[in-house]
N, C-alpha and C positions, 0 to 999 in steps of 0.2 A: 468561591465555588469553582471557578475555572481552574485554579491551582490545585484544588482537591482532585478534580477530574483528571488533570494532567498527571498528578502523582499516582493516581489509580490506574493509569495506562489507558484511559478512555480514548478510543480511536477517533472520536468526533472533535478532538482539539485541533484547531487550525494550526497549520505549519508556522504562520507568523507568530502565534502565541507561544509555540515551543521555542522559536528563535529568541523571543523576548525573555522568556524564562531562563534559557541558557545564558543569555547576555547578563541578566541580573545576577546570576550565580557565578559569573566569570568563566563560564564553560562554553563560550561560543566556538571554541576549537573542537568541541565534541560533536558538532553538528553532523560530521560524517558518520558518527556512530548511529545517530538517529536515522540518517538517510541510507544506511547500509541495507542491502537486499536481505530481507528476512525469508530465508529458504523455507522454513517450516510454515510460516504464514502464507507464502505463495502456494505451497502444496495444499494447505487447508482451503484456500480460496478456490483453487482448481477443482478440488473434490466437490465443493458446493455447486460448481458449474455443471457437473455431470459429464457424460461422455461427449467427446468432440466429434462432429461429423468429419468424414474424410474430405480431403481437398476435392476429389472428384464430385462428391455430392454437393459441395458448395458451388462448384463451377456449374453443375447442372441446374442448381436452384436459381442462379443468376444468369443463366443462358450464356455462359462464357465457354469458348472452346478451349480445350486443354492442349 
């Protein structure tokens, strides 16, 4: 079942599991491909977070002088 989820691209697969799968396939050198920054994924994550408060608002919220 874990292998099926990994093949389907399920994000809940542990990194250790991915490393073991790559090792079993003789592809441990491809770990950098798995770890590469996913720019589209980052944009989608940021979109879900909503608008970011300004630095000044954050400083005021935590009573920090700018």
